[in-house]
N, C-alpha and C positions, 0 to 999 in steps of 0.2 A: 650521512645519508647514503642509502644503498641504491645503486642504479644498476639495472640488469640488461640494458640494451643500448645500442648506439643510435645517434640521431640519423634517420634515413633521409635520402634525397626525396623531394616531394614537389609537386606543383601546387601553387597556392593561388586562389582567386582573391581579388581585391575586395575592399569594403563595399564597393558598388554592387558586386555580384552577391555578396552576403545579404545586403539589404533588399536586393531585387527578389531573392528567394523569400525573404521575410515578408515581403509585400503581398504574397499570395494570401487569399482569404483563409483564415484559420479553419473555417468549416470545410472549404474545398480541400485544403491540405490534409486535414484529418480524414475526410471522406475517402480521398484517394489512397491514403495509407491503410485505411480499414479494408479497402478492396484489394490490398496486397500489391499495389503498384508503387513504383518509385517516382519521385518528382522529376528526376532526370535519369534516364536509363544509363547515361554515361557516368553518373555520379557513383562510382563503384565504392564498395566497402573497403576500408583500409585497416579497420580494427574491430574486433568483436569480443565481447565478454558477457558472462551471465552474472546476475546478482540475486541472491536470496538471503534470508536471515531466519533466526529463531527456528532452527531445526529441532532442537530439544531432544537429543538422544537421551531417553530415560535409562535408569539403571536396569541391568538384566535381572531376571528372577533370582531371589536369594538375598538381596540387600534391601533393607528398609529404605524406601524413598524419602528424600527430603521434601519433594513436591509430588503431589498425586494428580495426574491428568488422566481421567478415565478415557478409555479407547485409544490411549497413546502408549504403545509398548515399543520396546527396542526392535522387535521383529518388524512391526509396521513401519517404523522410521527407517530402518535399514532398507526395506523394500522401496519405500518412497524416495529415499536419497539416491539409491542406485538408479531408480527410474528417471529422476531428474538428470543425473549425470549422463545416462545413456541417451536421453533425448537431446541434450545440448550438443553432445558429440555428433549424433546423427544429423541434427539440423545443420551444424557447421559444415560437415563434410559434404552435404548435398548442394552447397552453393558455389558460385564461381570463385568467391573468396572462401576457401575451405577451412580456415584456421579458427580455433577457439583460443584467443590470445590469453585470456585470464578467466579465472573462476573465483568469484567473490562470495564470501559468506560473512554477513555483517553482524556477527555476535550471536550468543546463546545457541551454540552448536549442541550443548549438553544441558541437562537439568541442573547438575550440581558441580560439574567439573571433575568428577572422579575418573580415574583411568579406565574403569570398566565401561564408561560412557564415551570418553574421549578417544581412546585407541580404536574402537570399531569405526567411529566417524572418520578418523584420519586414514585408516587402512582402506575403507571404501573409496574415499576421495583419491588416494594415491593409486589404487589399482584401476580405477575407472577413467581417470583423466589422461590425456596424451602427455608424454613426458615434457613437452615444451610448453604446456599450458601453465602459466604462472598462478600461484595461489595469492589471493588478496583476502586476508583474514583479520577480523577484530575480535576482541573478547570483552565481556562485561560481567555483570554480577553472577549470572548462572555459570560462568566458567571459573569462578573463584571460590565458591562456597566450600569445596573440599580440596582446594588446590592453591597454588601460588603463582604469581607472575613468572617466576623463574622456571617453574616446572612446565607451565604452558609453553614458554618459549623453547624449552628443551624438547618437548614432544613434537611441536610443529616446525622447529628449526627456523623460526623467524621472530623478530622482535614484536611485542604486542602493539607497538606504534612504529611505522616504517614508511619510507618514501622510496619508491622504485619507479623506473621508467620502463614501460612495456610498449613495444612497437612504436616508440617515439612519443608516447603520451604519459603524463605524470599521474601516478596513483599514490595517494597518501592515506594511510590508515591511522586512526587515533583510538587508543583504548585507555580507560582509567586504570590506575595502578591497583585498585582493589574494588570492593563492593560499594563504594560511596556513590551517592546520587544527588542531583540537584544543582542549582546555581553555584558556581565556584568549583565544581568537581574537576574542571580542566585548568584551573587557575595556574597551577605550577607548570603547565605544558603550553600555555599560550605563546610564549616567546619562541618555543621550538616550532609550533605550528606556523607562526608568522614567517619565520625564516624559510620553512619549506615552501610556503606559498610564494614568497618573493623569488626563490630559486626557480620554481616551476614557471612563473610568469616571465621571468627574465629569459628563460630558454626559448620561449615562443609565446608572445602575448596573445596571438590569435587562436591558440589551441585551448580546448577545455582542460581543466584540472579536475580529475575525478577524486572525490574525497569520501571517506567511509568512516562513520562512527556509529555506535549502536543506538544511542539515545537521540531522538529527534532534536533538531535545533529549534529553539523557541525565541520569540521576540522578548526583549526585556520587560515590556508591558503589554497587556492585551490591546488589540487594535482598537476596540471600543467596549469597555466593560459594561456599558449600559444597554447594548443592543442584544437582541435575541434572534435566532438561537445562539447560545454562547459558543457552540462548536465552530461557528463561522468566524467569530470575532475574538476568540481567546488568544493565548500566546503561541500556541503550536503553529509552526509553518505548515506542516503536512497534516492531513486528516488523521486523527488519533482517537482512541476510545476515551481520552480525557482532553478537555479543552485546553489545559495549560500544561501539557505533558512535555518534558524535556528541558534541559538546562539552556540558558541564554548565553553562555560563555563565548560561543563562536560566532554569534550573529553579527556583531559589529565588524569583526575581522573579515568575515565572508563578504560583507557589503562592499569592502574595498577591492575585492577580486571578483568581478562579475563573470569571469570565465569558470568559476567554481561550479561544479555539478555535484551536489552532496547527496549521499545515500544514507538513510537511517532506518534502523529496525525497531525492535522492542514493542511496538504498539500492537502487532498481530492484526492490524486493520487491513482489509482487502484492498489491494492496489488497483483494482478495477473501478474504484470510486475515483472520479476525476479530481477530487480534493486531495488525492495522494500526491498530486503534482502542485508545486508552489513556486512562484518566481517573483522577485522584486529586482534587486540588483544582481543577485545570484540565483541559482536554480536548486531546488530541493525536492527529493522524492522519497516517499516511504517505501519500504521493501517488503511489507507484509510478513508472512510466516509460512514455513513449510510444514508446520505442525498443526495449528488450529487457529481459528478466528476469534478475535475480540472486536465487538462492535461498539458504537457509541453508547455511553451510559444514559442514565435517566434523561428523558422519559422513555428511552428505548430499552429494548431487551438486549443486554450486552452479549449473551451467549446464545446464538440462534441454534435451532435444531440442526444436527448434522455438521456442527462446526469443525469436527475432526476430518471431514471428508474433503475439505476444500484447501487446495494449496496452489499458490501462484508465485511466479517469479519473473524477472526481466531477462530478455535477451537484448543487449545494447549493441548497436552497430554505429560506428563512426564512418562517415562518407568522406570522400576526397575533398568535397567542397567545404567540409567542416561541420556539416549537418549531423546531429546526433539523434538517433531514433531509438526509443525505448519500446520494445514490443512486450506485451504482457502475455505470458504463457499460462494456460490453465492445465496444471499437471494431471488432474483427474481424468480429463479427456484428451490430454496431449495435443491441445490445439492453441493457436494464437488467437487471442480475443480481438473483436473488431476495434475496441478502444486501444489507441497507442498514444504515446507522448513524443512530440517532436520539438527539438531545439534547433531552429534554422541557422542561427548564428551565435554560438556560445560566446559570451563576452560582450554582446551588444544588446542591452536590456530593451532597446526600442523594438526589438524583434520578438520579444517574449510573449507567449500565448497564455500563460497560466498565472496571471497576476490577480490581485483581488478585484480588479475591474470585472471579472467574470460574475461576481456575486449578483450584480444588478442586471446583467445582460444575458444570463443563462436561460435557456428555453424553459417555459412553464409547462408542466405536464398537461396533456390534452387527452380526454377520453375518446374512444371510438364513438361514432354516431350511434345513438340508440343504446349506449351502455347502461346497464341496470345493475342494481344491487339485489341479489337474491337471498332469501331466507328459507333454505330448504326445510328446516325443522326448528321448532322451539322447545325449550325445556323449562323447568321451574325457575331457573336463574339466568336464562339467556337463550342460547341456541347456536345454530350454525349460520355463517354468513359467507357468501361467495360472490366474487366479481372478477370480470376480465380485466387484465392490466391495461394501462393507458396505451394509446396509439404510439406515442413516443416513449416507450418504456425504458429505452436506454438513458433517458434523462430523469427517470423517476427513482428516487432513493427509497421512499417509504410512503405509508398512508396513515392518516389519523382517522380513527374510527370513534365517532362521538355518539353517545346515547343520551337522549333527553326524554323525560316523561312526556307523553303526547300532549301537545298544545303548549308546552313550556319552552319559549324561545329565548328567554333571558336568564341571566345568572349562571351559576356553575352547572355544568352538565351532570347527569346522574353518574356517568362513567366515561372515561376517555382512555383509549389505548392507541399505541403506535405500533405498526407492524412493518417489517421490511418488505420491499419489493422482491427480495431474494436476488438482488443484482449480482451477488457474489457467486451465484450458480451460473453455469453456462451449458446449454442455452438457458436464458431466463424463463421461468415458467410462464405459461399463457395466462394463468389465473391465480388468484390468492384466496385461500380459505382461512377464516378465523372462527374459532370456537370460544364463546364467551359464557362464563358461569358466575358473573359478579353482579347480577341484577336482582330486583325484587320479584317474587312470584305474583302471578295473576295481575300483571301491570302492563299497560299499553306504552310502547316506546316509539319514538322516531329515531332512526339511526341514519347517520351520514358518513360517507367516506370521502376524505379530501386527499388528493395526491400531492406529494411534496417532492420538489427537485433536490438534487445534490447540493444546491446552494440556497435552500430555504424558500424558494418560490413555490406558491401554492396554486393549484388548479381549482376549477369549480368542483363542488362536491356532487356526488350522486346520493340519492336518499331512498329509504324504504320505511315502512311501519310494520310493527308486529306486536304480539301480546304474549307474554310469558304464561305458562300454564299454571294451574292451581297447585299450591304446595301440598304434596301428598305425604301423609305421615308414614314413617317406616313400618314395614310389615313385621309383626311379632308372631 
Protein backbone atom coordinates (compact mmCIF):
# COMPACT_ATOMS: atom_id res chain seq x y z
CA UNK A 1 0.00 0.00 0.00
CA UNK A 2 1.33 3.40 -1.00
CA UNK A 3 0.80 6.26 1.49
CA UNK A 4 1.90 9.76 0.69
CA UNK A 5 1.13 11.90 3.75
CA UNK A 6 1.15 11.79 7.53
CA UNK A 7 -1.89 11.81 9.80
CA UNK A 8 -2.59 15.45 10.72
CA UNK A 9 -3.74 16.89 14.03
CA UNK A 10 -7.44 17.61 13.86
CA UNK A 11 -10.49 18.59 15.89
CA UNK A 12 -13.35 16.13 15.70
CA UNK A 13 -16.96 16.58 16.56
CA UNK A 14 -18.93 13.77 18.16
CA UNK A 15 -21.73 11.68 16.74
CA UNK A 16 -24.31 14.00 18.29
CA UNK A 17 -23.05 16.92 16.21
CA UNK A 18 -22.92 14.75 13.10
CA UNK A 19 -26.55 13.77 13.46
CA UNK A 20 -27.60 17.28 14.43
CA UNK A 21 -26.28 18.46 11.06
CA UNK A 22 -28.02 15.54 9.37
CA UNK A 23 -31.32 16.49 10.97
CA UNK A 24 -31.54 19.64 8.84
CA UNK A 25 -34.26 19.41 6.22
CA UNK A 26 -32.70 18.05 3.01
CA UNK A 27 -34.50 20.67 0.95
CA UNK A 28 -33.31 23.47 3.24
CA UNK A 29 -29.81 22.13 3.16
CA UNK A 30 -29.67 21.81 -0.61
CA UNK A 31 -31.34 25.19 -1.06
CA UNK A 32 -28.72 26.90 1.05
CA UNK A 33 -25.96 25.08 -0.78
CA UNK A 34 -27.47 26.14 -4.11
CA UNK A 35 -27.31 29.74 -2.92
CA UNK A 36 -23.59 29.33 -2.34
CA UNK A 37 -23.81 29.46 1.46
CA UNK A 38 -22.26 27.10 3.96
CA UNK A 39 -24.24 25.48 6.73
CA UNK A 40 -21.70 26.65 9.27
CA UNK A 41 -19.36 29.50 8.38
CA UNK A 42 -16.81 28.08 10.84
CA UNK A 43 -16.93 24.64 9.20
CA UNK A 44 -13.85 25.29 7.12
CA UNK A 45 -12.65 23.22 4.20
CA UNK A 46 -9.81 20.85 5.07
CA UNK A 47 -9.53 18.91 1.78
CA UNK A 48 -10.41 19.67 -1.83
CA UNK A 49 -10.19 17.58 -4.99
CA UNK A 50 -11.77 17.46 -8.45
CA UNK A 51 -13.23 14.40 -10.17
CA UNK A 52 -13.85 13.83 -13.87
CA UNK A 53 -13.80 10.87 -16.23
CA UNK A 54 -14.10 9.81 -19.86
CA UNK A 55 -11.97 12.56 -21.36
CA UNK A 56 -11.32 10.42 -24.46
CA UNK A 57 -8.29 12.02 -26.06
CA UNK A 58 -8.63 10.73 -29.63
CA UNK A 59 -5.73 10.00 -31.93
CA UNK A 60 -4.13 12.94 -33.74
CA UNK A 61 -4.54 13.27 -37.52
CA UNK A 62 -2.69 10.64 -39.50
CA UNK A 63 -3.66 7.46 -37.66
CA UNK A 64 -6.80 5.50 -38.42
CA UNK A 65 -8.98 5.71 -35.30
CA UNK A 66 -10.30 2.62 -33.54
CA UNK A 67 -13.31 4.67 -32.39
CA UNK A 68 -14.88 7.50 -34.32
CA UNK A 69 -16.59 10.24 -32.34
CA UNK A 70 -17.66 13.09 -34.63
CA UNK A 71 -16.91 16.55 -33.29
CA UNK A 72 -14.33 15.13 -30.88
CA UNK A 73 -10.81 15.92 -32.03
CA UNK A 74 -7.61 15.96 -30.00
CA UNK A 75 -7.41 19.72 -30.50
CA UNK A 76 -10.84 20.14 -28.92
CA UNK A 77 -10.07 17.78 -26.05
CA UNK A 78 -6.71 19.42 -25.33
CA UNK A 79 -8.42 22.79 -25.13
CA UNK A 80 -11.21 21.43 -22.93
CA UNK A 81 -8.85 19.57 -20.60
CA UNK A 82 -6.64 22.64 -20.18
CA UNK A 83 -9.76 24.70 -19.48
CA UNK A 84 -10.82 22.33 -16.71
CA UNK A 85 -7.37 22.30 -15.10
CA UNK A 86 -7.14 26.07 -15.26
CA UNK A 87 -10.60 26.41 -13.69
CA UNK A 88 -9.99 24.06 -10.77
CA UNK A 89 -6.67 25.76 -10.00
CA UNK A 90 -8.19 29.26 -10.10
CA UNK A 91 -11.18 28.16 -8.04
CA UNK A 92 -8.97 26.62 -5.37
CA UNK A 93 -6.61 29.59 -5.15
CA UNK A 94 -9.51 32.00 -4.69
CA UNK A 95 -10.70 30.45 -1.41
CA UNK A 96 -9.60 30.69 2.20
CA UNK A 97 -8.42 27.09 1.88
CA UNK A 98 -6.40 27.56 -1.30
CA UNK A 99 -5.17 24.02 -1.98
CA UNK A 100 -6.17 21.57 -4.69
CA UNK A 101 -5.12 18.41 -2.87
CA UNK A 102 -5.94 15.91 -5.60
CA UNK A 103 -6.99 15.67 -9.23
CA UNK A 104 -8.95 12.51 -10.10
CA UNK A 105 -9.60 11.14 -13.58
CA UNK A 106 -11.74 8.04 -13.39
CA UNK A 107 -10.78 6.16 -16.53
CA UNK A 108 -11.00 6.49 -20.32
CA UNK A 109 -8.53 9.32 -20.60
CA UNK A 110 -7.94 8.15 -24.18
CA UNK A 111 -9.86 6.41 -26.94
CA UNK A 112 -7.47 3.51 -27.52
CA UNK A 113 -4.52 3.86 -25.13
CA UNK A 114 -1.94 4.68 -27.79
CA UNK A 115 0.96 6.89 -26.75
CA UNK A 116 0.01 9.62 -29.21
CA UNK A 117 -3.20 9.97 -27.19
CA UNK A 118 -1.87 9.23 -23.71
CA UNK A 119 1.27 11.36 -23.70
CA UNK A 120 -0.50 14.64 -24.60
CA UNK A 121 -3.02 13.93 -21.83
CA UNK A 122 -0.27 13.28 -19.29
CA UNK A 123 1.77 16.32 -20.35
CA UNK A 124 -1.18 18.74 -20.13
CA UNK A 125 -2.01 17.37 -16.68
CA UNK A 126 1.57 17.60 -15.42
CA UNK A 127 2.14 21.09 -16.82
CA UNK A 128 -1.14 22.52 -15.57
CA UNK A 129 -1.46 21.18 -12.05
CA UNK A 130 0.44 22.45 -8.99
CA UNK A 131 3.36 20.14 -8.15
CA UNK A 132 1.85 19.22 -4.77
CA UNK A 133 -1.53 18.14 -6.25
CA UNK A 134 -1.75 14.35 -6.15
CA UNK A 135 -2.99 12.41 -9.17
CA UNK A 136 -5.76 9.86 -8.63
CA UNK A 137 -6.04 7.83 -11.85
CA UNK A 138 -7.83 4.70 -12.99
CA UNK A 139 -7.72 2.90 -16.32
CA UNK A 140 -10.27 0.72 -18.11
CA UNK A 141 -10.98 -0.68 -21.56
CA UNK A 142 -10.19 2.45 -23.60
CA UNK A 143 -6.76 2.62 -21.98
CA UNK A 144 -5.84 -0.94 -22.97
CA UNK A 145 -6.80 -1.42 -26.61
CA UNK A 146 -3.38 -0.43 -27.96
CA UNK A 147 -1.39 -0.76 -24.77
CA UNK A 148 -0.73 -2.87 -21.69
CA UNK A 149 -1.03 -2.51 -17.94
CA UNK A 150 2.73 -2.32 -17.57
CA UNK A 151 3.13 0.45 -20.12
CA UNK A 152 0.28 2.49 -18.59
CA UNK A 153 1.98 2.28 -15.20
CA UNK A 154 5.30 3.29 -16.74
CA UNK A 155 3.84 6.36 -18.47
CA UNK A 156 1.94 7.65 -15.45
CA UNK A 157 4.35 6.47 -12.75
CA UNK A 158 1.65 4.87 -10.61
CA UNK A 159 0.05 1.42 -10.26
CA UNK A 160 -3.28 0.96 -12.02
CA UNK A 161 -4.73 0.08 -8.59
CA UNK A 162 -3.37 2.00 -5.62
CA UNK A 163 -4.05 3.21 -2.09
CA UNK A 164 -2.71 6.54 -0.98
CA UNK A 165 -3.38 8.94 1.88
CA UNK A 166 -3.90 12.55 0.82
CA UNK A 167 -4.29 15.23 3.47
CA UNK A 168 -5.15 12.55 6.02
CA UNK A 169 -7.89 10.95 3.85
CA UNK A 170 -7.74 7.58 2.12
CA UNK A 171 -8.04 7.39 -1.69
CA UNK A 172 -8.28 3.93 -3.28
CA UNK A 173 -8.24 3.33 -7.04
CA UNK A 174 -9.20 0.03 -8.67
CA UNK A 175 -8.59 -0.84 -12.32
CA UNK A 176 -9.21 -4.11 -14.19
CA UNK A 177 -6.10 -5.81 -15.56
CA UNK A 178 -7.36 -5.72 -19.15
CA UNK A 179 -10.45 -5.02 -21.27
CA UNK A 180 -12.70 -7.54 -19.51
CA UNK A 181 -16.11 -6.36 -18.38
CA UNK A 182 -19.07 -7.65 -16.37
CA UNK A 183 -19.77 -9.49 -13.14
CA UNK A 184 -16.63 -11.22 -11.91
CA UNK A 185 -14.22 -8.76 -13.51
CA UNK A 186 -12.80 -7.83 -10.09
CA UNK A 187 -12.97 -11.35 -8.61
CA UNK A 188 -9.18 -11.68 -8.38
CA UNK A 189 -8.88 -8.28 -6.66
CA UNK A 190 -11.62 -8.50 -4.03
CA UNK A 191 -9.28 -9.66 -1.27
CA UNK A 192 -6.93 -6.75 -2.00
CA UNK A 193 -9.83 -4.28 -1.97
CA UNK A 194 -11.15 -5.70 1.30
CA UNK A 195 -7.77 -5.28 2.96
CA UNK A 196 -7.42 -1.69 1.76
CA UNK A 197 -10.88 -0.83 3.11
CA UNK A 198 -10.11 -2.44 6.47
CA UNK A 199 -6.83 -0.53 6.71
CA UNK A 200 -8.52 2.77 5.86
CA UNK A 201 -11.40 2.22 8.30
CA UNK A 202 -9.01 1.24 11.09
CA UNK A 203 -7.05 4.45 10.58
CA UNK A 204 -10.14 6.57 11.36
CA UNK A 205 -13.65 5.04 11.24
CA UNK A 206 -15.30 8.51 11.18
CA UNK A 207 -13.58 9.63 8.00
CA UNK A 208 -14.85 9.00 4.46
CA UNK A 209 -12.97 6.57 2.25
CA UNK A 210 -12.84 7.85 -1.34
CA UNK A 211 -12.97 4.99 -3.84
CA UNK A 212 -12.57 5.21 -7.62
CA UNK A 213 -13.25 2.64 -10.35
CA UNK A 214 -14.36 3.19 -13.92
CA UNK A 215 -17.45 1.00 -14.15
CA UNK A 216 -20.48 1.82 -11.96
CA UNK A 217 -21.20 -0.46 -9.04
CA UNK A 218 -24.39 -2.45 -9.56
CA UNK A 219 -26.63 -4.43 -7.25
CA UNK A 220 -26.50 -8.23 -7.70
CA UNK A 221 -30.18 -8.18 -8.76
CA UNK A 222 -32.56 -5.45 -9.98
CA UNK A 223 -34.40 -3.65 -7.20
CA UNK A 224 -37.70 -4.76 -8.77
CA UNK A 225 -37.58 -6.24 -12.28
CA UNK A 226 -41.35 -5.88 -12.69
CA UNK A 227 -41.63 -2.14 -12.08
CA UNK A 228 -41.31 0.60 -14.67
CA UNK A 229 -39.54 2.68 -15.74
CA UNK A 230 -36.73 0.16 -15.56
CA UNK A 231 -34.02 2.83 -15.26
CA UNK A 232 -35.35 3.48 -11.75
CA UNK A 233 -35.42 -0.14 -10.64
CA UNK A 234 -32.56 -1.81 -12.51
CA UNK A 235 -29.25 -2.96 -11.08
CA UNK A 236 -27.23 0.22 -11.51
CA UNK A 237 -26.71 2.27 -8.36
CA UNK A 238 -26.15 5.57 -10.20
CA UNK A 239 -28.15 6.80 -13.21
CA UNK A 240 -26.70 5.33 -16.39
CA UNK A 241 -27.72 5.07 -20.01
CA UNK A 242 -28.37 1.36 -19.36
CA UNK A 243 -30.54 0.14 -16.49
CA UNK A 244 -28.22 -2.75 -15.58
CA UNK A 245 -24.86 -1.20 -16.32
CA UNK A 246 -21.80 -2.15 -14.27
CA UNK A 247 -20.49 -5.21 -12.39
CA UNK A 248 -21.82 -6.16 -8.95
CA UNK A 249 -18.51 -7.44 -7.55
CA UNK A 250 -17.99 -4.56 -5.11
CA UNK A 251 -21.54 -4.01 -3.91
CA UNK A 252 -21.64 -6.39 -0.95
CA UNK A 253 -18.18 -5.33 0.20
CA UNK A 254 -19.03 -1.63 0.09
CA UNK A 255 -22.19 -2.27 2.11
CA UNK A 256 -19.91 -3.33 4.99
CA UNK A 257 -18.11 0.06 4.90
CA UNK A 258 -20.71 2.86 5.03
CA UNK A 259 -17.98 5.51 4.99
CA UNK A 260 -17.16 4.57 1.38
CA UNK A 261 -17.84 7.34 -1.15
CA UNK A 262 -17.53 5.70 -4.54
CA UNK A 263 -16.95 7.46 -7.87
CA UNK A 264 -17.67 5.72 -11.19
CA UNK A 265 -17.38 6.80 -14.81
CA UNK A 266 -18.07 5.02 -18.10
CA UNK A 267 -21.75 5.94 -18.52
CA UNK A 268 -21.18 9.49 -19.90
CA UNK A 269 -24.49 10.35 -18.23
CA UNK A 270 -24.85 14.01 -17.07
CA UNK A 271 -24.15 14.36 -13.36
CA UNK A 272 -26.67 17.19 -12.97
CA UNK A 273 -29.38 14.51 -12.92
CA UNK A 274 -30.03 13.90 -9.17
CA UNK A 275 -30.11 10.18 -9.99
CA UNK A 276 -26.33 10.43 -10.40
CA UNK A 277 -26.20 10.26 -6.60
CA UNK A 278 -27.18 7.05 -4.80
CA UNK A 279 -26.94 5.95 -1.18
CA UNK A 280 -27.86 2.90 0.83
CA UNK A 281 -25.23 1.74 3.31
CA UNK A 282 -22.52 3.48 1.24
CA UNK A 283 -22.53 6.44 -1.17
CA UNK A 284 -22.06 6.28 -4.95
CA UNK A 285 -21.77 9.01 -7.56
CA UNK A 286 -21.50 8.96 -11.34
CA UNK A 287 -18.82 11.20 -12.80
CA UNK A 288 -20.23 11.89 -16.27
CA UNK A 289 -17.84 12.73 -19.06
CA UNK A 290 -15.57 15.52 -20.21
CA UNK A 291 -16.06 14.45 -23.84
CA UNK A 292 -19.72 13.80 -24.73
CA UNK A 293 -23.09 12.80 -23.29
CA UNK A 294 -24.97 9.53 -23.43
CA UNK A 295 -28.54 9.65 -22.19
CA UNK A 296 -31.03 6.94 -21.22
CA UNK A 297 -31.86 4.43 -23.93
CA UNK A 298 -35.31 3.53 -25.32
CA UNK A 299 -37.83 5.06 -25.25
CA UNK A 300 -35.52 8.08 -24.99
CA UNK A 301 -33.08 9.43 -27.54
CA UNK A 302 -29.64 8.38 -26.30
CA UNK A 303 -27.65 10.99 -28.24
CA UNK A 304 -29.13 14.49 -27.84
CA UNK A 305 -28.30 17.31 -30.18
CA UNK A 306 -25.14 19.12 -29.11
CA UNK A 307 -23.94 16.19 -26.99
CA UNK A 308 -20.32 17.19 -27.58
CA UNK A 309 -20.83 20.68 -26.18
CA UNK A 310 -21.59 19.68 -22.59
CA UNK A 311 -18.97 18.75 -20.01
CA UNK A 312 -19.41 18.57 -16.24
CA UNK A 313 -17.25 17.54 -13.30
CA UNK A 314 -17.16 17.66 -9.49
CA UNK A 315 -15.33 19.89 -7.10
CA UNK A 316 -15.36 17.94 -3.84
CA UNK A 317 -14.77 19.72 -0.54
CA UNK A 318 -14.42 18.04 2.83
CA UNK A 319 -15.19 20.21 5.86
CA UNK A 320 -13.76 20.04 9.35
CA UNK A 321 -17.05 18.67 10.70
CA UNK A 322 -16.75 15.73 8.30
CA UNK A 323 -19.38 17.02 5.87
CA UNK A 324 -18.58 16.28 2.21
CA UNK A 325 -19.91 18.62 -0.47
CA UNK A 326 -19.87 17.72 -4.17
CA UNK A 327 -20.26 20.82 -6.33
CA UNK A 328 -21.14 20.29 -9.99
CA UNK A 329 -19.22 22.48 -12.44
CA UNK A 330 -20.50 23.17 -15.93
CA UNK A 331 -17.31 23.57 -17.94
CA UNK A 332 -18.97 25.14 -20.98
CA UNK A 333 -19.98 28.21 -18.96
CA UNK A 334 -17.41 27.74 -16.16
CA UNK A 335 -20.13 27.97 -13.53
CA UNK A 336 -21.15 25.96 -10.49
CA UNK A 337 -24.66 24.57 -10.97
CA UNK A 338 -27.46 25.15 -8.44
CA UNK A 339 -27.70 21.39 -7.81
CA UNK A 340 -25.08 19.95 -5.48
CA UNK A 341 -24.74 16.79 -3.40
CA UNK A 342 -24.09 16.84 0.35
CA UNK A 343 -23.11 13.99 2.67
CA UNK A 344 -23.61 15.44 6.16
CA UNK A 345 -22.05 12.52 8.03
CA UNK A 346 -20.18 9.91 5.95
CA UNK A 347 -20.43 6.51 7.60
CA UNK A 348 -23.85 7.25 9.16
CA UNK A 349 -26.52 5.98 6.73
CA UNK A 350 -29.32 7.45 8.86
CA UNK A 351 -28.16 10.87 7.64
CA UNK A 352 -28.10 10.00 3.92
CA UNK A 353 -30.26 12.03 1.54
CA UNK A 354 -30.04 10.12 -1.77
CA UNK A 355 -31.64 6.77 -0.97
CA UNK A 356 -34.32 5.03 -3.03
CA UNK A 357 -36.91 6.64 -0.73
CA UNK A 358 -36.63 9.64 -3.05
CA UNK A 359 -38.48 7.77 -5.77
CA UNK A 360 -41.87 8.13 -4.11
CA UNK A 361 -41.35 11.55 -2.50
CA UNK A 362 -39.64 13.52 -5.28
CA UNK A 363 -41.61 16.62 -6.44
CA UNK A 364 -44.00 16.17 -9.36
CA UNK A 365 -43.52 18.62 -12.29
CA UNK A 366 -46.05 21.46 -12.26
CA UNK A 367 -46.95 23.73 -15.21
CA UNK A 368 -47.08 27.50 -14.92
CA UNK A 369 -50.65 28.82 -14.67
CA UNK A 370 -52.10 29.14 -18.13
CA UNK A 371 -49.47 26.95 -19.80
CA UNK A 372 -50.45 26.06 -23.35
CA UNK A 373 -49.19 23.76 -26.08
CA UNK A 374 -48.71 25.70 -29.30
CA UNK A 375 -48.74 24.31 -32.84
CA UNK A 376 -47.11 27.08 -34.90
CA UNK A 377 -47.39 25.17 -38.17
CA UNK A 378 -48.50 21.83 -39.59
CA UNK A 379 -47.11 19.72 -42.40
CA UNK A 380 -48.19 16.62 -44.30
CA UNK A 381 -46.86 14.28 -41.61
CA UNK A 382 -46.81 16.39 -38.47
CA UNK A 383 -45.71 19.88 -37.64
CA UNK A 384 -44.00 22.01 -35.05
CA UNK A 385 -44.92 21.96 -31.35
CA UNK A 386 -43.79 24.41 -28.71
CA UNK A 387 -44.39 24.78 -24.96
CA UNK A 388 -42.90 26.64 -22.02
CA UNK A 389 -41.16 24.38 -19.52
CA UNK A 390 -42.66 23.55 -16.14
CA UNK A 391 -42.62 25.98 -13.24
CA UNK A 392 -40.31 23.65 -11.28
CA UNK A 393 -38.18 22.79 -14.29
CA UNK A 394 -35.25 21.79 -12.07
CA UNK A 395 -37.35 18.71 -11.14
CA UNK A 396 -38.31 17.87 -14.74
CA UNK A 397 -36.28 15.32 -16.65
CA UNK A 398 -38.34 14.88 -19.80
CA UNK A 399 -41.71 15.12 -21.54
CA UNK A 400 -43.89 12.49 -23.19
CA UNK A 401 -45.63 13.74 -26.33
CA UNK A 402 -48.62 11.59 -27.27
CA UNK A 403 -50.54 11.79 -30.57
CA UNK A 404 -53.98 10.24 -30.96
CA UNK A 405 -56.39 10.51 -33.85
CA UNK A 406 -59.05 12.97 -32.79
CA UNK A 407 -61.76 11.45 -30.62
CA UNK A 408 -59.84 8.19 -29.95
CA UNK A 409 -59.10 8.09 -26.23
CA UNK A 410 -58.46 4.35 -25.78
CA UNK A 411 -55.94 1.87 -27.13
CA UNK A 412 -52.48 2.49 -28.47
CA UNK A 413 -51.74 6.07 -29.53
CA UNK A 414 -50.92 6.87 -33.14
CA UNK A 415 -47.44 7.95 -32.05
CA UNK A 416 -45.55 8.66 -28.83
CA UNK A 417 -42.21 10.40 -28.37
CA UNK A 418 -40.10 11.29 -25.35
CA UNK A 419 -38.05 14.49 -25.39
CA UNK A 420 -35.52 15.76 -22.86
CA UNK A 421 -36.09 18.91 -20.82
CA UNK A 422 -32.45 19.62 -21.79
CA UNK A 423 -31.61 19.69 -18.08
CA UNK A 424 -27.99 18.97 -19.02
CA UNK A 425 -27.72 22.52 -20.42
CA UNK A 426 -27.17 25.50 -18.16
CA UNK A 427 -29.14 27.59 -17.92
CA UNK A 428 -31.98 25.22 -18.80
CA UNK A 429 -33.96 26.55 -21.82
CA UNK A 430 -37.24 28.34 -21.12
CA UNK A 431 -39.14 26.40 -23.77
CA UNK A 432 -39.01 23.17 -25.74
CA UNK A 433 -39.67 22.76 -29.47
CA UNK A 434 -40.43 19.41 -31.06
CA UNK A 435 -40.73 18.75 -34.78
CA UNK A 436 -42.71 15.67 -35.78
CA UNK A 437 -42.97 14.03 -39.20
CA UNK A 438 -44.34 10.58 -38.37
CA UNK A 439 -48.10 11.09 -38.76
CA UNK A 440 -50.69 10.55 -41.51
CA UNK A 441 -51.58 13.33 -44.00
CA UNK A 442 -54.88 15.21 -43.82
CA UNK A 443 -55.76 13.73 -40.41
CA UNK A 444 -56.99 15.40 -37.22
CA UNK A 445 -55.03 14.67 -34.06
CA UNK A 446 -55.17 15.40 -30.34
CA UNK A 447 -51.73 15.88 -28.86
CA UNK A 448 -50.77 15.95 -25.18
CA UNK A 449 -47.50 16.74 -23.37
CA UNK A 450 -46.90 15.10 -19.98
CA UNK A 451 -43.93 16.26 -17.83
CA UNK A 452 -41.88 13.54 -16.11
CA UNK A 453 -39.65 14.02 -13.06
CA UNK A 454 -36.15 12.56 -12.61
CA UNK A 455 -37.73 9.78 -10.56
CA UNK A 456 -40.60 8.88 -12.86
CA UNK A 457 -43.39 10.99 -11.35
CA UNK A 458 -45.75 12.49 -13.93
CA UNK A 459 -47.49 15.85 -13.90
CA UNK A 460 -50.77 16.71 -15.57
CA UNK A 461 -50.69 16.95 -19.38
CA UNK A 462 -51.37 20.01 -21.49
CA UNK A 463 -53.18 19.42 -24.78
CA UNK A 464 -53.92 20.81 -28.23
CA UNK A 465 -55.58 19.69 -31.47
CA UNK A 466 -54.42 20.10 -35.08
CA UNK A 467 -54.81 18.67 -38.54
CA UNK A 468 -52.04 17.61 -40.87
CA UNK A 469 -52.22 19.02 -44.38
CA UNK A 470 -53.07 17.22 -47.61
CA UNK A 471 -50.48 14.89 -49.07
CA UNK A 472 -48.95 16.76 -52.00
CA UNK A 473 -47.47 14.76 -54.87
CA UNK A 474 -43.88 15.56 -55.74
CA UNK A 475 -43.29 18.13 -58.46
CA UNK A 476 -41.95 16.75 -61.75
